[in-house]
C-alpha positions in Angstrom: -3.8 111.8 -13.2 -2.7 114.3 -10.6 -1.5 117.8 -11.3 2.1 116.8 -10.3 2.0 113.8 -12.6 0.7 115.9 -15.5 3.5 118.5 -14.9 6.1 115.8 -14.7 5.0 114.3 -18.1 4.7 117.7 -19.7 0.9 117.6 -20.1 -1.1 120.7 -19.6 -4.7 120.6 -18.3 -6.1 121.4 -21.7 -4.0 118.6 -23.4 -5.1 116.1 -20.8 -8.7 116.7 -21.6 -8.4 117.2 -25.4 -9.8 113.7 -26.2 -13.0 114.2 -24.2 -16.0 113.7 -26.5 -18.3 116.6 -27.2 -21.7 117.0 -28.8 -23.9 113.9 -29.1 -21.0 111.6 -28.2 -20.7 113.3 -24.8 -24.2 112.2 -24.0 -23.8 108.7 -25.5 -20.6 107.9 -23.6 -21.0 110.0 -20.5 -20.5 108.4 -17.1 -21.0 111.6 -15.1 -23.9 111.1 -12.7 -25.4 114.6 -13.5 -25.4 113.9 -17.2 -27.0 110.5 -16.7 -29.5 111.9 -14.2 -30.6 114.6 -16.7 -31.0 112.0 -19.5 -33.1 109.9 -17.2 -35.3 112.9 -16.4 -35.6 113.8 -20.1 -36.5 110.3 -21.1 -39.1 110.1 -18.3 -40.6 113.4 -19.5 -40.8 112.2 -23.1 -42.6 109.0 -21.9 -44.9 111.1 -19.8 -45.9 113.1 -22.8 -46.4 110.0 -24.9 -48.6 108.4 -22.2 -50.5 111.6 -21.8 -51.4 111.7 -25.5 -52.6 108.1 -25.3 -54.8 108.8 -22.3 -56.2 112.0 -24.0 -57.5 109.7 -26.8 -59.0 107.4 -24.2 -60.7 110.4 -22.5 -62.0 111.6 -25.8 -63.7 108.1 -26.2 -65.3 108.4 -22.8 -66.6 112.0 -23.4 -70.0 110.6 -24.6 -71.6 107.2 -24.3 -71.2 104.8 -27.1 -68.4 104.4 -29.7 -67.4 107.8 -30.8 -63.7 107.8 -31.7 -62.3 104.2 -31.9 -63.1 100.6 -31.8 -62.9 98.6 -28.5 -59.6 96.9 -29.5 -57.9 100.2 -30.1 -59.3 101.5 -26.8 -57.8 98.6 -24.9 -54.5 99.0 -26.5 -54.3 102.7 -25.5 -55.3 102.0 -21.9 -52.8 99.2 -21.6 -49.9 101.2 -23.2 -50.7 104.2 -21.0 -50.5 102.2 -17.8 -47.4 100.3 -18.9 -45.6 103.5 -19.9 -46.5 105.4 -16.7 -45.5 102.5 -14.4 -42.4 101.1 -16.2 -41.1 103.9 -18.4 -42.0 107.1 -16.5 -42.1 106.6 -12.7 -39.0 104.6 -12.2 -36.7 106.3 -14.8 -37.8 109.8 -13.7 -37.2 109.0 -10.1 -33.9 107.3 -11.0 -32.8 110.6 -12.7 -33.3 112.5 -9.4 -31.3 109.9 -7.4 -28.5 109.9 -9.9 -28.2 113.6 -9.8 -28.6 114.2 -6.1 -27.3 111.2 -4.1 -23.6 111.6 -4.8 -23.7 115.3 -3.9 -25.7 114.6 -0.8 -23.3 112.0 0.6 -20.1 113.7 -0.6 -19.3 111.1 -3.3 -17.4 112.1 -6.5 -19.8 110.0 -8.6 -21.9 106.9 -8.6 -19.9 103.8 -7.6 -20.4 102.0 -10.9 -20.4 104.8 -13.6 -20.2 102.6 -16.7 -23.0 100.4 -15.4 -24.9 103.6 -14.8 -24.5 104.6 -18.4 -25.4 101.2 -19.7 -28.5 101.1 -17.4 -29.8 104.3 -19.0 -29.2 103.3 -22.7 -31.2 100.1 -22.2 -34.3 102.3 -21.8 -34.4 103.5 -25.4 -34.8 100.1 -27.2 -37.2 99.0 -24.4 -39.5 102.0 -25.1 -39.3 101.3 -28.9 -40.2 97.6 -28.3 -43.2 98.6 -26.2 -44.6 101.0 -28.8 -43.6 99.4 -32.1 -46.4 96.9 -32.3 -48.9 99.7 -31.9 -47.6 101.4 -35.1 -47.0 98.1 -37.1 -50.8 97.4 -37.1 -51.4 100.4 -39.3 -49.2 98.7 -41.9 -51.0 95.4 -41.7 -48.4 93.7 -39.5 -49.6 92.0 -36.3 -52.7 92.8 -34.4 -51.5 95.8 -32.4 -50.0 96.5 -29.0 -50.6 94.6 -25.8 -54.3 95.0 -24.8 -54.7 93.2 -21.5 -54.7 96.1 -19.1 -51.4 97.3 -17.6 -51.3 94.4 -15.3 -51.7 91.8 -18.1 -53.3 89.7 -15.4 -56.0 87.9 -17.3 -53.5 85.1 -18.2 -55.9 83.0 -20.5 -56.4 86.1 -22.7 -52.7 87.0 -22.5 -51.8 83.5 -23.6 -54.0 83.8 -26.6 -53.0 87.4 -27.5 -51.0 88.4 -30.5 -47.5 89.7 -31.2 -47.8 92.8 -28.9 -47.6 90.7 -25.7 -44.2 89.2 -26.8 -42.8 92.7 -27.5 -44.1 93.8 -24.1 -42.5 90.8 -22.3 -39.1 91.7 -23.8 -39.6 95.3 -23.0 -40.4 94.4 -19.3 -37.1 92.4 -19.2 -35.1 95.4 -20.5 -36.8 98.0 -18.3 -36.3 95.6 -15.3 -32.6 95.2 -16.1 -32.2 98.9 -16.1 -34.0 99.3 -12.8 -31.9 96.5 -11.2 -28.6 98.1 -12.4 -29.7 101.4 -11.0 -30.7 99.9 -7.6 -27.4 98.1 -7.3 -25.5 101.3 -8.1 -27.4 103.3 -5.5 -26.8 100.6 -2.8 -23.1 100.3 -3.5 -22.7 104.1 -3.7 -24.4 104.7 -0.4 -22.5 102.0 1.5 -19.0 102.6 0.0 -18.7 106.2 -1.1 -20.0 108.3 1.7 -17.7 111.2 2.7 -15.5 110.6 5.8 -17.5 111.3 9.0 -20.9 110.8 7.3 -22.4 107.9 9.4 -25.5 106.2 8.2 -27.7 108.0 10.7 -26.3 111.4 9.4 -27.4 110.8 5.8 -30.2 113.0 4.3 -33.7 111.4 4.5 -33.8 111.5 0.7 -30.8 109.1 0.6 -32.4 106.8 3.2 -35.6 106.7 1.2 -33.7 105.7 -1.9 -31.7 103.0 -0.1 -35.0 101.3 1.0 -36.4 101.8 -2.5 -33.4 100.2 -4.1 -33.7 97.1 -1.9 -37.4 96.9 -2.9 -36.5 97.1 -6.6 -34.0 94.2 -6.1 -36.7 92.2 -4.4 -39.6 92.8 -6.8 -38.2 93.2 -10.3 -36.9 89.6 -10.7 -40.4 88.4 -9.6 -42.0 90.3 -12.4 -39.4 89.1 -14.8 -40.1 85.5 -13.8 -43.9 86.0 -14.2 -43.6 87.3 -17.8 -41.0 84.6 -18.7 -43.5 81.9 -17.5 -46.2 83.6 -19.6 -43.9 83.6 -22.6 -43.1 79.8 -22.2 -46.9 79.1 -21.8 -47.5 81.0 -25.1 -44.7 79.4 -27.2 -43.1 76.4 -25.5 -45.9 74.2 -24.3 -45.7 74.8 -20.5 -48.8 75.2 -18.3 -47.8 77.5 -15.5 -51.1 79.5 -15.9 -53.2 77.2 -18.0 -55.8 75.4 -15.8 -56.5 72.8 -18.5 -52.9 71.7 -18.2 -52.7 71.7 -14.4 -51.6 75.3 -14.0 -53.2 78.0 -11.9 -54.3 81.4 -13.4 -54.1 82.9 -9.9 -50.4 82.2 -9.8 -49.8 85.0 -12.3 -51.8 87.4 -10.2 -49.8 86.5 -7.1 -46.5 87.1 -9.0 -47.8 90.3 -10.6 -49.1 91.8 -7.4 -46.0 90.8 -5.5 -44.4 93.3 -7.9 -47.3 95.7 -8.3 -48.0 96.6 -4.6 -44.4 97.4 -3.5 -44.1 99.3 -6.8 -46.5 101.8 -5.1 -43.9 102.4 -2.4 -41.1 102.6 -5.0 -42.9 105.6 -6.3 -43.8 107.1 -2.9 -40.8 106.5 -0.7 -38.5 109.0 -2.6 -41.3 111.6 -2.4 -41.6 111.0 1.3 -37.9 111.3 1.6 -37.9 114.6 -0.3 -40.8 116.4 1.6 -39.2 116.7 5.0 -35.8 117.8 3.5 -37.5 120.6 1.6 -39.7 121.7 4.5 -36.9 121.7 7.1 -34.6 123.6 4.7 -37.1 126.4 4.1 -38.0 126.5 7.8 -34.3 126.7 8.6 -34.6 124.1 11.4 -33.3 120.6 11.8 -35.5 117.7 10.7 -37.9 116.7 13.5 -38.1 113.0 14.2 -35.2 112.0 12.0 -34.7 108.5 13.5 -38.5 107.8 13.4 -38.6 108.7 9.7 -35.8 106.3 9.0 -37.5 103.5 10.9 -40.8 104.4 9.1 -39.0 103.9 5.7 -37.8 100.5 6.7 -41.2 99.5 8.2 -43.1 100.6 5.1 -40.5 98.8 2.9 -40.9 95.5 4.8 -44.6 95.6 5.4 -45.3 96.8 1.8 -43.6 93.6 0.6 -46.1 91.3 2.4 -49.5 92.9 1.7 -49.7 92.1 -2.1 -52.7 89.8 -1.9 -55.0 92.4 -0.5 -55.6 93.1 -4.2 -57.0 89.5 -4.4 -59.2 89.2 -1.4 -62.2 88.1 -3.6 -60.2 85.5 -5.5 -61.0 82.5 -3.2 -58.0 82.5 -0.8 -58.3 80.6 2.4 -59.7 82.5 5.4 -56.2 82.4 7.1 -54.7 84.1 4.0 -57.4 86.7 3.9 -56.9 87.5 7.6 -53.1 87.7 7.3 -53.2 90.2 4.4 -55.9 92.2 6.1 -53.9 92.6 9.3 -50.7 93.4 7.4 -52.6 96.0 5.4 -53.8 97.6 8.6 -50.3 97.4 10.1 -48.7 99.4 7.3 -51.0 102.3 8.1 -49.1 102.9 11.3 -45.7 103.9 9.9 -47.5 105.7 7.1 -49.5 107.8 9.6 -46.4 108.5 11.6 -44.6 109.8 8.5 -47.6 112.0 7.6 -47.7 113.3 11.1 -44.0 114.3 11.1 -44.4 116.0 7.7 -47.4 118.0 9.1 -45.1 119.0 12.0 -42.5 120.2 9.5 -45.2 122.1 7.6 -46.3 123.8 10.9 -42.8 124.9 11.6 -42.5 126.4 8.1 -45.7 128.3 8.8 -44.2 129.6 12.1 -41.1 130.8 10.2 
């Protein structure tokens, strides 16, 4: 409602905003990108602390040889929970908090393009985190056999198929966290393409925004693959399918292919926003324009594309054909070129900062 309309209807500014929620309801119902960005960062920080406490227990176990603190089953649960929390509940949500807070301001947008979806995407995280952790605590009350304990990749599919209740909770958690990531990625893409300020062409956007545009496309590519993999694992466990069961004609390596198709681009989901932040910070403090702007943009896209086709270099000892090994070897070597270019340009920015 504009000021003229408010005046015509006799509404003051204060009266117009009298029904805005305050306190806890403000945060529960907020669609403001800064509020949601802060909540993402707070959630990520909490998950970081939880994962840190778990790994401290693991390090206590490794302090001296032999069993000192816990049994092997508990050790495997802690390692797996630490990895799953760090990858799924810390890295992506914390990074999403920064893009929510900064991208609209960087491109001159009033807010994210889909604010209600933005709110919904955040509040999926809380039940997801509870689902991931609850089997760990239930075991102390004699319910179930504890949390998932197959390593953060859950990649030994015969053992995952035979595992207890924790793996089912984890599968549902992965779906919820993935849904949150997909909604966030869609929101970023729509915002960047549709809500840029007049005159802000694509090649005038800050590198941080470019990095998140590529990252969002990566998330849309890889998250559904992870969801498909864990769904196939769920049906193998409970509905008699044999996707990963060799005795029924399935292939245990299929799970590793699907998992690493997600897992390797996930590395660049974590790194690309950082690589987009560094030159912005260095050029700002050096009070000079970004050097090699176009090359950095091309590097982002090259890393995003090549990073999506190198996943099986994690599996070179798994018995792939020679042609497959060679392909993934050459792709892995190729991705070092845009990565080296990006590091070289960042070093140039650092040198200019030193000159200043």
